[in-house]
VEXLO-12074 format. One record per residue (C-alpha): residue in three letters; z, y, x; chain. Coordinates in nm, 3 decimals, m for minus. Example, Ala and Ser with C-alpha at 12.3 -4.5 7.8 and 13.67 -1.06 7.14 Angstrom:
2
+--------+---------+---------+---------+--------+
: residu :       w :       v :       u : chaine :
+--------+---------+---------+---------+--------+
:    Ala :   0.780 :  m0.450 :   1.230 :      A :
:    Ser :   0.714 :  m0.106 :   1.367 :      A :
+--------+---------+---------+---------+--------+
//
This chain:
441
+--------+---------+---------+---------+--------+
: residu :       w :       v :       u : chaine :
+--------+---------+---------+---------+--------+
:    Met :  m0.705 :  m1.566 :   1.044 :      A :
:    Asp :  m0.556 :  m1.467 :   1.398 :      A :
:    Tyr :  m0.752 :  m1.153 :   1.461 :      A :
:    Ser :  m0.637 :  m1.108 :   1.811 :      A :
:    Ala :  m0.747 :  m1.464 :   1.900 :      A :
:    Tyr :  m1.090 :  m1.388 :   1.729 :      A :
:    Gln :  m1.116 :  m1.052 :   1.924 :      A :
:    Ser :  m1.047 :  m1.232 :   2.246 :      A :
:    Lys :  m1.322 :  m1.481 :   2.165 :      A :
:    Met :  m1.573 :  m1.200 :   2.086 :      A :
:    Asp :  m1.484 :  m1.018 :   2.412 :      A :
:    Leu :  m1.555 :  m1.335 :   2.594 :      A :
:    Val :  m1.877 :  m1.384 :   2.432 :      A :
:    Phe :  m1.989 :  m1.035 :   2.510 :      A :
:    Lys :  m1.854 :  m1.049 :   2.860 :      A :
:    Asn :  m2.081 :  m1.369 :   2.944 :      A :
:    Leu :  m2.396 :  m1.254 :   2.782 :      A :
:    Asp :  m2.692 :  m1.179 :   3.001 :      A :
:    Asp :  m2.808 :  m0.915 :   2.736 :      A :
:    Ser :  m2.642 :  m0.571 :   2.779 :      A :
:    Val :  m2.435 :  m0.491 :   2.481 :      A :
:    Cys :  m2.323 :  m0.146 :   2.406 :      A :
:    Ile :  m2.134 :   0.015 :   2.114 :      A :
:    Thr :  m2.148 :   0.397 :   2.034 :      A :
:    Glu :  m1.990 :   0.626 :   1.782 :      A :
:    Lys :  m2.210 :   0.791 :   1.522 :      A :
:    Thr :  m2.257 :   1.076 :   1.762 :      A :
:    Gly :  m2.382 :   0.851 :   2.044 :      A :
:    Thr :  m2.054 :   0.856 :   2.232 :      A :
:    Leu :  m2.010 :   0.529 :   2.430 :      A :
:    Ser :  m1.705 :   0.342 :   2.316 :      A :
:    Tyr :  m1.776 :  m0.011 :   2.445 :      A :
:    Ala :  m2.000 :  m0.167 :   2.719 :      A :
:    Asn :  m2.008 :  m0.543 :   2.831 :      A :
:    Asp :  m2.037 :  m0.641 :   3.201 :      A :
:    Ala :  m2.406 :  m0.668 :   3.193 :      A :
:    Ala :  m2.443 :  m0.319 :   3.051 :      A :
:    Ile :  m2.190 :  m0.193 :   3.315 :      A :
:    Lys :  m2.398 :  m0.332 :   3.575 :      A :
:    Leu :  m2.734 :  m0.222 :   3.438 :      A :
:    Phe :  m2.651 :   0.143 :   3.377 :      A :
:    Gly :  m2.376 :   0.187 :   3.637 :      A :
:    Ile :  m2.122 :   0.262 :   3.371 :      A :
:    Ser :  m1.765 :   0.358 :   3.475 :      A :
:    Pro :  m1.440 :   0.358 :   3.270 :      A :
:    Lys :  m1.458 :   0.734 :   3.264 :      A :
:    His :  m1.776 :   0.724 :   3.045 :      A :
:    Leu :  m1.606 :   0.525 :   2.764 :      A :
:    Gly :  m1.494 :   0.750 :   2.471 :      A :
:    Lys :  m1.611 :   1.060 :   2.641 :      A :
:    Glu :  m1.979 :   1.055 :   2.730 :      A :
:    Lys :  m2.294 :   1.021 :   2.530 :      A :
:    Ile :  m2.481 :   0.683 :   2.613 :      A :
:    Trp :  m2.775 :   0.881 :   2.739 :      A :
:    Lys :  m2.553 :   1.072 :   2.984 :      A :
:    Thr :  m2.498 :   0.745 :   3.171 :      A :
:    Ile :  m2.873 :   0.709 :   3.243 :      A :
:    Pro :  m3.049 :   0.870 :   3.553 :      A :
:    Tyr :  m3.243 :   1.182 :   3.456 :      A :
:    Val :  m3.583 :   1.072 :   3.601 :      A :
:    Glu :  m3.909 :   1.090 :   3.431 :      A :
:    Thr :  m3.942 :   0.720 :   3.392 :      A :
:    Asn :  m3.634 :   0.716 :   3.179 :      A :
:    Asp :  m3.747 :   0.963 :   2.918 :      A :
:    Asp :  m3.850 :   0.722 :   2.654 :      A :
:    Leu :  m3.515 :   0.518 :   2.685 :      A :
:    Ile :  m3.315 :   0.854 :   2.659 :      A :
:    Gln :  m3.524 :   0.962 :   2.373 :      A :
:    Val :  m3.479 :   0.636 :   2.178 :      A :
:    Phe :  m3.108 :   0.664 :   2.188 :      A :
:    Ile :  m3.113 :   1.025 :   2.069 :      A :
:    Asp :  m3.354 :   0.954 :   1.791 :      A :
:    Ala :  m3.132 :   0.675 :   1.671 :      A :
:    Thr :  m2.847 :   0.902 :   1.637 :      A :
:    Val :  m3.034 :   1.161 :   1.437 :      A :
:    Ala :  m3.230 :   0.916 :   1.229 :      A :
:    Lys :  m2.952 :   0.662 :   1.154 :      A :
:    Glu :  m3.213 :   0.396 :   1.056 :      A :
:    Lys :  m3.090 :   0.044 :   0.994 :      A :
:    Thr :  m3.272 :  m0.102 :   1.299 :      A :
:    Ile :  m3.468 :   0.061 :   1.586 :      A :
:    Gln :  m3.640 :  m0.159 :   1.841 :      A :
:    Gln :  m3.856 :  m0.047 :   2.136 :      A :
:    Ile :  m3.979 :  m0.161 :   2.479 :      A :
:    Val :  m3.928 :   0.095 :   2.743 :      A :
:    Ser :  m3.919 :   0.137 :   3.124 :      A :
:    Tyr :  m3.590 :   0.221 :   3.307 :      A :
:    Glu :  m3.551 :   0.330 :   3.653 :      A :
:    Lys :  m3.192 :   0.242 :   3.798 :      A :
:    Asn :  m3.009 :   0.446 :   4.056 :      A :
:    Asp :  m3.151 :   0.243 :   4.335 :      A :
:    Gly :  m3.507 :   0.314 :   4.237 :      A :
:    Ser :  m3.620 :  m0.013 :   4.104 :      A :
:    Val :  m3.787 :  m0.015 :   3.757 :      A :
:    Cys :  m3.700 :  m0.246 :   3.463 :      A :
:    Gln :  m3.877 :  m0.322 :   3.148 :      A :
:    Leu :  m3.622 :  m0.335 :   2.868 :      A :
:    Arg :  m3.627 :  m0.419 :   2.503 :      A :
:    Val :  m3.368 :  m0.192 :   2.322 :      A :
:    Asn :  m3.263 :  m0.296 :   1.979 :      A :
:    Ile :  m3.020 :  m0.047 :   1.806 :      A :
:    Thr :  m2.851 :  m0.143 :   1.477 :      A :
:    Tyr :  m2.672 :   0.129 :   1.268 :      A :
:    Thr :  m2.364 :   0.017 :   1.059 :      A :
:    Asn :  m2.179 :   0.220 :   0.802 :      A :
:    Glu :  m1.897 :   0.031 :   0.650 :      A :
:    Asp :  m1.594 :   0.167 :   0.499 :      A :
:    Glu :  m1.691 :   0.509 :   0.629 :      A :
:    Asn :  m1.686 :   0.373 :   0.971 :      A :
:    Glu :  m2.020 :   0.456 :   1.129 :      A :
:    Phe :  m2.140 :   0.318 :   1.469 :      A :
:    Phe :  m2.438 :   0.185 :   1.657 :      A :
:    Val :  m2.463 :  m0.170 :   1.812 :      A :
:    Ile :  m2.718 :  m0.168 :   2.097 :      A :
:    Val :  m2.838 :  m0.481 :   2.247 :      A :
:    Ile :  m3.072 :  m0.447 :   2.550 :      A :
:    Thr :  m3.259 :  m0.733 :   2.694 :      A :
:    Asn :  m3.418 :  m0.715 :   3.037 :      A :
:    Leu :  m3.786 :  m0.834 :   3.014 :      A :
:    Thr :  m3.891 :  m0.756 :   3.366 :      A :
:    Glu :  m3.909 :  m1.122 :   3.479 :      A :
:    Leu :  m4.109 :  m1.205 :   3.160 :      A :
:    Phe :  m4.343 :  m0.929 :   3.216 :      A :
:    Arg :  m4.384 :  m1.046 :   3.579 :      A :
:    Val :  m4.459 :  m1.402 :   3.485 :      A :
:    Asn :  m4.700 :  m1.293 :   3.197 :      A :
:    Ala :  m4.886 :  m1.061 :   3.461 :      A :
:    Ala :  m4.912 :  m1.322 :   3.704 :      A :
:    Phe :  m5.027 :  m1.578 :   3.447 :      A :
:    Ala :  m5.299 :  m1.320 :   3.344 :      A :
:    Arg :  m5.411 :  m1.289 :   3.707 :      A :
:    Tyr :  m5.441 :  m1.660 :   3.745 :      A :
:    Thr :  m5.646 :  m1.687 :   3.428 :      A :
:    Ser :  m5.760 :  m1.371 :   3.262 :      A :
:    Ala :  m5.576 :  m1.127 :   3.005 :      A :
:    Glu :  m5.754 :  m1.276 :   2.719 :      A :
:    Ile :  m5.675 :  m1.626 :   2.788 :      A :
:    Ala :  m5.314 :  m1.535 :   2.865 :      A :
:    Asp :  m5.284 :  m1.365 :   2.538 :      A :
:    Tyr :  m5.444 :  m1.654 :   2.372 :      A :
:    Val :  m5.189 :  m1.904 :   2.522 :      A :
:    Leu :  m4.890 :  m1.686 :   2.470 :      A :
:    Asn :  m4.954 :  m1.519 :   2.132 :      A :
:    Thr :  m5.153 :  m1.765 :   1.908 :      A :
:    Pro :  m5.031 :  m2.068 :   1.732 :      A :
:    Glu :  m5.289 :  m2.294 :   1.889 :      A :
:    Gly :  m5.261 :  m2.138 :   2.229 :      A :
:    Glu :  m5.054 :  m2.429 :   2.386 :      A :
:    Lys :  m5.228 :  m2.722 :   2.199 :      A :
:    Gln :  m5.482 :  m2.950 :   2.326 :      A :
:    Gly :  m5.824 :  m2.937 :   2.158 :      A :
:    Gly :  m6.092 :  m2.697 :   2.064 :      A :
:    Lys :  m6.343 :  m2.563 :   1.823 :      A :
:    Ser :  m6.712 :  m2.491 :   1.799 :      A :
:    Lys :  m6.790 :  m2.101 :   1.831 :      A :
:    Asp :  m7.090 :  m1.884 :   1.868 :      A :
:    Val :  m7.070 :  m1.750 :   2.206 :      A :
:    Thr :  m7.270 :  m1.605 :   2.504 :      A :
:    Ile :  m7.230 :  m1.751 :   2.847 :      A :
:    Leu :  m7.296 :  m1.561 :   3.169 :      A :
:    Met :  m7.320 :  m1.733 :   3.500 :      A :
:    Ser :  m7.352 :  m1.539 :   3.823 :      A :
:    Asp :  m7.397 :  m1.652 :   4.191 :      A :
:    Leu :  m7.441 :  m1.498 :   4.524 :      A :
:    Arg :  m7.778 :  m1.577 :   4.702 :      A :
:    Gly :  m7.736 :  m1.742 :   5.053 :      A :
:    Phe :  m7.370 :  m1.680 :   5.065 :      A :
:    Thr :  m7.270 :  m2.038 :   5.166 :      A :
:    Ala :  m7.488 :  m1.997 :   5.489 :      A :
:    Met :  m7.339 :  m1.647 :   5.567 :      A :
:    Ser :  m6.973 :  m1.763 :   5.503 :      A :
:    Ala :  m6.995 :  m1.996 :   5.797 :      A :
:    Lys :  m7.015 :  m1.704 :   6.018 :      A :
:    Leu :  m6.693 :  m1.545 :   5.868 :      A :
:    Thr :  m6.336 :  m1.613 :   5.957 :      A :
:    Pro :  m6.142 :  m1.740 :   5.644 :      A :
:    Lys :  m5.941 :  m1.405 :   5.635 :      A :
:    Gln :  m6.286 :  m1.202 :   5.630 :      A :
:    Leu :  m6.428 :  m1.455 :   5.383 :      A :
:    Ile :  m6.140 :  m1.404 :   5.126 :      A :
:    Thr :  m6.133 :  m1.031 :   5.181 :      A :
:    Gly :  m6.512 :  m0.992 :   5.114 :      A :
:    Leu :  m6.501 :  m1.214 :   4.816 :      A :
:    Asn :  m6.219 :  m1.045 :   4.658 :      A :
:    His :  m6.376 :  m0.695 :   4.697 :      A :
:    Tyr :  m6.674 :  m0.833 :   4.538 :      A :
:    Phe :  m6.493 :  m1.000 :   4.251 :      A :
:    Glu :  m6.285 :  m0.699 :   4.172 :      A :
:    Gln :  m6.616 :  m0.498 :   4.127 :      A :
:    Met :  m6.760 :  m0.756 :   3.907 :      A :
:    Cys :  m6.441 :  m0.809 :   3.698 :      A :
:    Asp :  m6.431 :  m0.431 :   3.624 :      A :
:    Ala :  m6.775 :  m0.476 :   3.437 :      A :
:    Ile :  m6.671 :  m0.808 :   3.271 :      A :
:    Asn :  m6.357 :  m0.659 :   3.146 :      A :
:    Lys :  m6.533 :  m0.342 :   3.010 :      A :
:    Tyr :  m6.753 :  m0.555 :   2.793 :      A :
:    His :  m6.477 :  m0.790 :   2.680 :      A :
:    Gly :  m6.578 :  m1.090 :   2.867 :      A :
:    Thr :  m6.335 :  m1.362 :   2.951 :      A :
:    Val :  m6.352 :  m1.512 :   3.305 :      A :
:    Ile :  m6.326 :  m1.890 :   3.269 :      A :
:    Glu :  m6.326 :  m1.942 :   3.640 :      A :
:    Phe :  m6.461 :  m1.852 :   3.982 :      A :
:    Leu :  m6.689 :  m2.124 :   4.107 :      A :
:    Gly :  m6.686 :  m2.068 :   4.485 :      A :
:    Asp :  m6.885 :  m1.746 :   4.510 :      A :
:    Gly :  m7.003 :  m1.767 :   4.143 :      A :
:    Ile :  m6.855 :  m1.651 :   3.818 :      A :
:    Phe :  m6.837 :  m1.829 :   3.467 :      A :
:    Val :  m6.780 :  m1.576 :   3.194 :      A :
:    Val :  m6.770 :  m1.629 :   2.818 :      A :
:    Phe :  m6.819 :  m1.350 :   2.552 :      A :
:    Gly :  m6.691 :  m1.409 :   2.215 :      A :
:    Ala :  m6.396 :  m1.641 :   2.302 :      A :
:    Pro :  m6.111 :  m1.667 :   2.272 :      A :
:    Lys :  m6.134 :  m1.332 :   2.077 :      A :
:    Asp :  m6.410 :  m1.295 :   1.833 :      A :
:    Asp :  m6.690 :  m1.051 :   1.915 :      A :
:    Pro :  m6.986 :  m1.012 :   1.696 :      A :
:    Asp :  m7.166 :  m0.834 :   1.979 :      A :
:    His :  m7.127 :  m1.108 :   2.225 :      A :
:    Ala :  m7.496 :  m1.137 :   2.330 :      A :
:    Gln :  m7.536 :  m0.747 :   2.375 :      A :
:    Asn :  m7.217 :  m0.719 :   2.565 :      A :
:    Ala :  m7.316 :  m0.992 :   2.802 :      A :
:    Val :  m7.656 :  m0.840 :   2.894 :      A :
:    Leu :  m7.483 :  m0.491 :   2.944 :      A :
:    Cys :  m7.228 :  m0.637 :   3.152 :      A :
:    Ala :  m7.484 :  m0.830 :   3.361 :      A :
:    Leu :  m7.678 :  m0.492 :   3.423 :      A :
:    Glu :  m7.351 :  m0.324 :   3.529 :      A :
:    Met :  m7.261 :  m0.594 :   3.756 :      A :
:    Glu :  m7.609 :  m0.582 :   3.920 :      A :
:    Asn :  m7.584 :  m0.208 :   3.965 :      A :
:    Ala :  m7.237 :  m0.245 :   4.103 :      A :
:    Met :  m7.391 :  m0.446 :   4.397 :      A :
:    Lys :  m7.491 :  m0.129 :   4.551 :      A :
:    Glu :  m7.125 :  m0.001 :   4.598 :      A :
:    Val :  m7.030 :  m0.376 :   4.708 :      A :
:    Asn :  m7.296 :  m0.372 :   4.977 :      A :
:    Lys :  m7.200 :   0.007 :   5.087 :      A :
:    Trp :  m6.832 :  m0.122 :   5.150 :      A :
:    Asn :  m6.965 :  m0.451 :   5.313 :      A :
:    Glu :  m7.174 :  m0.231 :   5.553 :      A :
:    Glu :  m6.886 :  m0.012 :   5.638 :      A :
:    Asn :  m6.653 :  m0.308 :   5.698 :      A :
:    Asp :  m6.893 :  m0.543 :   5.897 :      A :
:    Phe :  m6.963 :  m0.781 :   5.601 :      A :
:    Pro :  m7.308 :  m0.930 :   5.522 :      A :
:    Leu :  m7.509 :  m0.759 :   5.254 :      A :
:    Leu :  m7.516 :  m0.957 :   4.938 :      A :
:    Glu :  m7.757 :  m1.048 :   4.651 :      A :
:    Met :  m7.664 :  m1.174 :   4.318 :      A :
:    Gly :  m7.855 :  m1.352 :   4.043 :      A :
:    Ile :  m7.730 :  m1.384 :   3.673 :      A :
:    Gly :  m7.829 :  m1.614 :   3.396 :      A :
:    Ile :  m7.722 :  m1.572 :   3.031 :      A :
:    Asn :  m7.755 :  m1.788 :   2.710 :      A :
:    Ser :  m7.621 :  m1.786 :   2.371 :      A :
:    Gly :  m7.536 :  m2.051 :   2.119 :      A :
:    Lys :  m7.258 :  m2.286 :   2.003 :      A :
:    Cys :  m6.980 :  m2.415 :   2.249 :      A :
:    Val :  m6.672 :  m2.611 :   2.211 :      A :
:    Val :  m6.398 :  m2.381 :   2.327 :      A :
:    Gly :  m6.035 :  m2.442 :   2.371 :      A :
:    Asn :  m5.768 :  m2.612 :   2.580 :      A :
:    Ile :  m5.902 :  m2.905 :   2.795 :      A :
:    Gly :  m5.687 :  m3.149 :   2.981 :      A :
:    Ser :  m5.354 :  m3.340 :   2.934 :      A :
:    Ala :  m5.021 :  m3.255 :   2.799 :      A :
:    Glu :  m4.892 :  m3.195 :   3.157 :      A :
:    Lys :  m5.195 :  m2.980 :   3.272 :      A :
:    Met :  m5.460 :  m2.787 :   3.068 :      A :
:    Lys :  m5.701 :  m2.513 :   3.110 :      A :
:    Tyr :  m5.898 :  m2.305 :   2.867 :      A :
:    Gly :  m6.252 :  m2.397 :   2.897 :      A :
:    Cys :  m6.600 :  m2.395 :   2.731 :      A :
:    Met :  m6.835 :  m2.705 :   2.701 :      A :
:    Gly :  m7.173 :  m2.799 :   2.583 :      A :
:    Asp :  m7.551 :  m2.747 :   2.623 :      A :
:    Thr :  m7.524 :  m2.391 :   2.588 :      A :
:    Val :  m7.302 :  m2.368 :   2.910 :      A :
:    Asn :  m7.552 :  m2.607 :   3.079 :      A :
:    Ile :  m7.850 :  m2.406 :   2.999 :      A :
:    Ala :  m7.690 :  m2.086 :   3.121 :      A :
:    Gly :  m7.626 :  m2.252 :   3.455 :      A :
:    Arg :  m7.977 :  m2.380 :   3.470 :      A :
:    Thr :  m8.106 :  m2.029 :   3.371 :      A :
:    Glu :  m7.900 :  m1.864 :   3.660 :      A :
:    Ser :  m8.049 :  m2.115 :   3.917 :      A :
:    Phe :  m8.402 :  m1.970 :   3.840 :      A :
:    Thr :  m8.313 :  m1.608 :   3.939 :      A :
:    Val :  m8.356 :  m1.437 :   4.267 :      A :
:    Gly :  m8.106 :  m1.191 :   4.416 :      A :
:    Gly :  m8.084 :  m0.872 :   4.191 :      A :
:    Gln :  m8.249 :  m1.064 :   3.899 :      A :
:    Ile :  m8.100 :  m1.126 :   3.544 :      A :
:    Tyr :  m8.264 :  m1.398 :   3.322 :      A :
:    Val :  m8.169 :  m1.425 :   2.958 :      A :
:    Thr :  m8.278 :  m1.698 :   2.723 :      A :
:    Lys :  m8.457 :  m1.638 :   2.392 :      A :
:    Asn :  m8.137 :  m1.745 :   2.209 :      A :
:    Thr :  m7.969 :  m1.442 :   2.375 :      A :
:    Ala :  m8.251 :  m1.207 :   2.328 :      A :
:    Asp :  m8.289 :  m1.286 :   1.953 :      A :
:    Leu :  m7.941 :  m1.168 :   1.884 :      A :
:    Ile :  m7.973 :  m0.820 :   2.042 :      A :
:    Asp :  m8.079 :  m0.539 :   1.813 :      A :
:    Gln :  m8.122 :  m0.280 :   2.094 :      A :
:    Lys :  m8.454 :  m0.262 :   2.298 :      A :
:    Leu :  m8.463 :  m0.508 :   2.580 :      A :
:    Thr :  m8.678 :  m0.395 :   2.875 :      A :
:    Ile :  m8.835 :  m0.711 :   3.002 :      A :
:    Ser :  m9.026 :  m0.733 :   3.333 :      A :
:    Glu :  m9.142 :  m1.101 :   3.296 :      A :
:    Glu :  m9.133 :  m1.420 :   3.101 :      A :
:    Gln :  m9.106 :  m1.776 :   3.201 :      A :
:    Ser :  m9.011 :  m2.094 :   3.039 :      A :
:    Phe :  m8.863 :  m2.430 :   3.169 :      A :
:    Met :  m8.783 :  m2.773 :   3.030 :      A :
:    Pro :  m8.434 :  m2.869 :   3.040 :      A :
:    Lys :  m8.342 :  m3.243 :   3.116 :      A :
:    Gly :  m8.358 :  m3.451 :   2.789 :      A :
:    Ala :  m8.498 :  m3.159 :   2.583 :      A :
:    Lys :  m8.787 :  m3.189 :   2.345 :      A :
:    Lys :  m8.928 :  m2.834 :   2.390 :      A :
:    Glu :  m8.939 :  m2.564 :   2.660 :      A :
:    Ile :  m8.682 :  m2.277 :   2.671 :      A :
:    Gln :  m8.814 :  m1.927 :   2.710 :      A :
:    Ile :  m8.639 :  m1.696 :   2.971 :      A :
:    Tyr :  m8.686 :  m1.325 :   3.019 :      A :
:    Ser :  m8.616 :  m1.125 :   3.329 :      A :
:    Ile :  m8.417 :  m0.831 :   3.199 :      A :
:    Val :  m8.423 :  m0.472 :   3.376 :      A :
:    Gly :  m8.275 :  m0.264 :   3.089 :      A :
:    Leu :  m8.112 :  m0.260 :   2.760 :      A :
:    Gly :  m8.115 :   0.055 :   2.554 :      A :
:    Asp :  m8.028 :   0.351 :   2.810 :      A :
:    Leu :  m7.879 :   0.117 :   3.058 :      A :
:    Lys :  m8.136 :   0.017 :   3.347 :      A :
:    Leu :  m8.119 :  m0.170 :   3.668 :      A :
:    Ser :  m8.079 :   0.113 :   3.925 :      A :
:    Asp :  m8.285 :  m0.067 :   4.202 :      A :
:    Tyr :  m8.565 :  m0.215 :   3.993 :      A :
:    Ser :  m8.914 :  m0.154 :   4.119 :      A :
:    Gln :  m9.225 :  m0.338 :   3.996 :      A :
:    Glu :  m9.423 :  m0.244 :   4.315 :      A :
:    Ile :  m9.411 :  m0.455 :   4.631 :      A :
:    Arg :  m9.509 :  m0.285 :   4.951 :      A :
:    Trp :  m9.708 :  m0.522 :   5.190 :      A :
:    Gln :  m9.732 :  m0.494 :   5.569 :      A :
:    Asn : m10.048 :  m0.484 :   5.742 :      A :
:    Arg : m10.090 :  m0.814 :   5.915 :      A :
:    Ser : m10.398 :  m0.948 :   6.083 :      A :
:    Ser : m10.285 :  m1.319 :   6.102 :      A :
:    Ser : m10.089 :  m1.576 :   5.901 :      A :
:    Val :  m9.849 :  m1.847 :   5.999 :      A :
:    Asp :  m9.831 :  m2.215 :   5.898 :      A :
:    Ile :  m9.515 :  m2.362 :   5.740 :      A :
:    Thr :  m9.360 :  m2.700 :   5.647 :      A :
:    Phe :  m9.155 :  m2.710 :   5.330 :      A :
:    Arg :  m8.970 :  m2.938 :   5.090 :      A :
:    Glu :  m8.846 :  m2.887 :   4.735 :      A :
:    Leu :  m8.469 :  m2.808 :   4.686 :      A :
:    Glu :  m8.333 :  m2.885 :   4.344 :      A :
:    Gly :  m7.955 :  m2.814 :   4.319 :      A :
:    Lys :  m7.818 :  m2.946 :   4.652 :      A :
:    Ala :  m8.080 :  m3.216 :   4.698 :      A :
:    Val :  m8.371 :  m3.196 :   4.932 :      A :
:    Gly :  m8.691 :  m3.358 :   4.805 :      A :
:    Asp :  m8.846 :  m3.641 :   5.013 :      A :
:    Gln :  m9.202 :  m3.506 :   5.003 :      A :
:    Glu :  m9.307 :  m3.266 :   5.280 :      A :
:    Tyr :  m9.554 :  m2.993 :   5.202 :      A :
:    Gln :  m9.790 :  m2.798 :   5.427 :      A :
:    Gly :  m9.859 :  m2.424 :   5.360 :      A :
:    Val :  m9.957 :  m2.095 :   5.502 :      A :
:    Ile :  m9.786 :  m1.755 :   5.474 :      A :
:    Thr : m10.048 :  m1.493 :   5.462 :      A :
:    Asp :  m9.850 :  m1.173 :   5.382 :      A :
:    Leu :  m9.498 :  m1.036 :   5.423 :      A :
:    Ser :  m9.358 :  m0.745 :   5.229 :      A :
:    Ala :  m9.235 :  m0.433 :   5.401 :      A :
:    Asp :  m8.864 :  m0.515 :   5.313 :      A :
:    Glu :  m8.924 :  m0.885 :   5.419 :      A :
:    Arg :  m8.815 :  m1.001 :   5.084 :      A :
:    Tyr :  m9.147 :  m1.135 :   4.934 :      A :
:    Ala :  m9.427 :  m1.338 :   5.087 :      A :
:    Arg :  m9.771 :  m1.482 :   4.980 :      A :
:    Leu :  m9.796 :  m1.860 :   5.010 :      A :
:    Leu : m10.114 :  m2.061 :   5.013 :      A :
:    Ser : m10.083 :  m2.448 :   4.954 :      A :
:    Glu : m10.329 :  m2.722 :   4.862 :      A :
:    Asn : m10.050 :  m2.861 :   4.631 :      A :
:    Asp :  m9.986 :  m2.766 :   4.280 :      A :
:    Leu :  m9.655 :  m2.615 :   4.280 :      A :
:    Pro :  m9.432 :  m2.534 :   3.978 :      A :
:    Leu :  m9.321 :  m2.189 :   3.886 :      A :
:    Leu :  m8.964 :  m2.131 :   3.987 :      A :
:    Met :  m8.959 :  m2.403 :   4.238 :      A :
:    Asn :  m8.699 :  m2.357 :   4.514 :      A :
:    Leu :  m8.832 :  m2.418 :   4.870 :      A :
:    Met :  m8.660 :  m2.505 :   5.200 :      A :
:    Ile :  m8.890 :  m2.386 :   5.479 :      A :
:    Asp :  m8.846 :  m2.520 :   5.830 :      A :
:    Ile :  m8.886 :  m2.236 :   6.076 :      A :
:    Gly :  m8.663 :  m2.356 :   6.341 :      A :
:    Gly :  m8.382 :  m2.288 :   6.112 :      A :
:    Phe :  m8.388 :  m2.321 :   5.728 :      A :
:    Leu :  m8.542 :  m2.038 :   5.521 :      A :
:    Tyr :  m8.488 :  m2.074 :   5.152 :      A :
:    Ala :  m8.731 :  m1.914 :   4.879 :      A :
:    Lys :  m8.837 :  m1.936 :   4.517 :      A :
:    Ile :  m9.183 :  m1.933 :   4.369 :      A :
:    Thr :  m9.166 :  m1.637 :   4.142 :      A :
:    Glu :  m9.529 :  m1.601 :   4.039 :      A :
:    Lys :  m9.842 :  m1.805 :   4.049 :      A :
:    Gln : m10.133 :  m1.569 :   4.167 :      A :
:    Lys : m10.512 :  m1.599 :   4.163 :      A :
:    Glu : m10.488 :  m1.737 :   4.507 :      A :
:    Gly : m10.170 :  m1.903 :   4.611 :      A :
:    Tyr :  m9.812 :  m1.818 :   4.515 :      A :
:    Leu :  m9.571 :  m1.511 :   4.540 :      A :
:    Ile :  m9.237 :  m1.622 :   4.687 :      A :
:    Cys :  m8.911 :  m1.455 :   4.716 :      A :
:    Phe :  m8.660 :  m1.542 :   4.999 :      A :
:    Thr :  m8.309 :  m1.613 :   4.887 :      A :
:    Ser :  m8.159 :  m1.701 :   5.216 :      A :
:    Lys :  m8.270 :  m1.646 :   5.582 :      A :
:    Pro :  m8.151 :  m1.798 :   5.909 :      A :
:    Asp :  m8.049 :  m1.626 :   6.212 :      A :
:    Asn :  m8.395 :  m1.652 :   6.366 :      A :
:    Phe :  m8.575 :  m1.495 :   6.064 :      A :
:    Lys :  m8.649 :  m1.170 :   6.233 :      A :
:    Glu :  m8.797 :  m1.348 :   6.531 :      A :
:    Trp :  m9.013 :  m1.559 :   6.306 :      A :
:    Ala :  m9.110 :  m1.270 :   6.084 :      A :
:    Gly :  m9.269 :  m1.101 :   6.392 :      A :
:    Trp :  m9.569 :  m1.327 :   6.390 :      A :
:    Glu :  m9.907 :  m1.158 :   6.423 :      A :
+--------+---------+---------+---------+--------+
//
């Protein structure tokens, strides 16, 4: 074999590698560095054969782990050492490096071969991917055998759906920049709670959030974690609205619906474009449950409540009949779980002293559709915070019915209670002329 030709070929390979390659003596003295290593560490010819490899690295706090791994390798002389560390270059930029050190002892010739791969771009792409989906979905896609395959499987999970009340009408008054800024601040606060309780954000639905607990990663406490998360999300609205008030954004109210059961979870789409999703009646019922809430309220189904061992604090119980179902579904308004309570919850409604009433005309609102039938009614009382009212009507109106009331602008409300005389309604969205209208006597 022509060893000089072989050596030339090896030099050419090392020279053109993107990875940094260094060879040190058994003491750590640097004896060889390819072009990539010279560029990465700023190595000059005077370092070769004279300096320990860690002497070529800037002595800043960020580089402590990299320096230590080189020193440890020369002491331990283990066959292979691999570690991912941060490295701050002379220009102040920071890289993420995978360092692989191989110790060789052949014919009493001891040396270390060091191969360093710059993972900075990979970390950046992974971080961006996690932001555009969620950390859990990114980990599932990148680190599991089925992560990039089409298809799904049935799992027991809990679905949480949240939505802001009246935000569509409010958003029309904001500039696009204001709208995005306000929503992003709201989403950041909500995602802190979701991450704390191991939820996975499937997607943001306008101003709503679709979250699954128990997938992609298994979670035996998915139901309990979902309810604890919902309570913290509602409590976080106080901080959201404090920030909104300080920054001239409208005050917000959020409703949350939760349901547990089997879902098909997995990658949905085509070979060219896929997304991680959840499908099935469990999702549909969670969405329907959320639609019955008013601002500041959490409804959970009996399916979810039955999976929770800790004490649930329930303020009211309702039921509804899903489309195509054979039996009603019970739902509970939750104000606490264990020691965690809704901070703003109060059972008492304070009523204003009014000597008169006001006639109204209203229609039923289901989803985005407005009913054809027009109803007549009378508002007899208004709460001190102008959130609740008492409604009299000759019609038999169903509990949880959504109302669109014409007061010269559209006022939206929900029937929350059937009373001895009439109904208790909660306003969910108010037009600009509400204050003027509410001044009736």
